[in-house]
C-alpha positions in Angstrom: 115.8 14.3 184.8 113.1 17.0 184.8 113.3 20.6 183.6 114.8 23.1 186.1 112.7 25.8 187.6 114.7 28.3 185.6 114.0 26.5 182.4 110.3 26.2 183.2 110.1 30.0 183.9 112.0 30.8 180.7 109.6 28.6 178.7 106.6 30.4 180.3 108.2 33.7 179.3 108.6 32.4 175.7 104.9 31.6 175.5 104.0 35.1 176.7 106.5 36.8 174.5 105.1 34.9 171.4 101.6 36.3 172.1 102.7 39.9 172.8 104.9 40.1 169.7 102.3 38.5 167.3 99.5 40.7 168.6 101.5 43.9 168.4 102.6 43.3 164.8 106.2 42.6 165.5 106.6 39.8 163.0 110.4 39.7 162.8 110.7 39.5 166.6 107.9 37.0 166.7 109.8 34.8 164.2 112.8 34.9 166.6 110.7 33.0 169.1 111.4 30.0 166.8 114.6 28.2 165.9 116.0 29.1 162.5 114.5 26.0 161.0 111.3 26.3 163.1 107.9 25.3 161.8 104.5 26.9 162.6 101.5 24.9 161.4 97.9 26.1 161.5 95.1 24.3 159.7 93.5 27.6 158.8 96.6 29.5 157.8 99.0 26.9 156.5 102.5 25.8 157.4 105.4 28.2 157.6 109.0 27.0 157.9 112.2 29.0 158.7 112.7 32.6 159.8 111.8 34.3 156.5 108.4 32.5 156.1 107.6 32.9 159.8 108.4 36.7 159.7 106.2 37.0 156.7 103.3 35.4 158.4 103.9 37.3 161.7 104.1 40.7 159.9 100.9 40.0 158.0 98.9 38.8 160.9 98.4 42.1 162.7 97.7 43.9 159.4 94.8 41.5 158.7 93.4 41.1 162.2 93.4 43.0 165.4 93.4 40.2 168.0 94.6 39.0 171.4 96.0 35.5 172.0 95.0 34.3 175.4 96.7 31.0 176.4 96.4 29.0 179.6 96.8 25.6 181.2 100.4 25.3 180.0 102.0 21.9 180.4 105.7 21.5 179.8 107.8 18.4 180.1 111.3 17.4 179.2 111.8 15.4 176.0 114.8 14.1 174.1 116.7 17.1 172.8 114.5 19.7 174.6 111.0 19.9 175.8 107.4 19.4 174.8 104.7 21.9 175.6 100.9 22.2 175.2 98.4 24.9 176.1 94.9 26.1 175.3 94.2 29.1 173.1 91.4 31.6 173.0 91.8 34.0 170.1 89.9 37.2 170.7 88.9 39.7 167.9 89.3 43.3 168.8 86.9 45.7 167.1 87.2 49.4 168.0 84.0 50.9 169.5 82.5 47.5 170.1 81.2 46.7 173.7 82.4 44.4 175.0 85.6 45.1 173.0 86.3 41.5 172.0 84.6 38.4 170.5 86.0 34.9 170.4 87.3 34.0 167.0 88.5 30.5 167.8 89.4 28.1 170.6 92.3 25.7 170.0 95.2 23.8 171.5 98.9 24.4 170.8 101.2 21.4 170.7 104.9 22.4 170.8 108.4 21.2 170.5 111.0 23.4 172.1 114.8 23.5 172.0 117.4 25.5 173.8 119.6 27.5 171.3 122.5 29.5 172.7 121.0 29.3 176.1 117.6 30.5 175.0 114.4 28.4 174.7 112.7 28.6 171.2 109.9 26.8 169.5 111.2 24.3 167.0 107.7 23.2 166.0 104.4 24.7 166.9 101.0 23.3 165.7 97.7 24.9 166.5 94.6 22.8 166.2 91.2 24.5 166.3 88.4 23.0 168.3 85.6 21.6 166.1 
């Protein structure tokens, strides 16, 4: 059985909400895009597990860096207990007064595990791997 259209759209919205919340410095709300035991892993930043660690990372991100996450080529498929997702990332640095106003910091790929919790899709595991 494949994911319903409604589930696919809800997952797409989750990916977009994740980016908007992280880039705008809303770390607590960003952490809520994960399950309570969710794990975010980034080779450059480390591994963060659970709502408290995730919120700490998310709240610190926008203070350290003004950036825009640009994701595309989303693939989602049903898996045991939820779904698996993957997409490409371009992380843009925003520097006031600079023309053009952004520079590419990194390109990467996200590999995700997703679960539905109380009717809402959340990341249970998210790993970002930078391109060499």
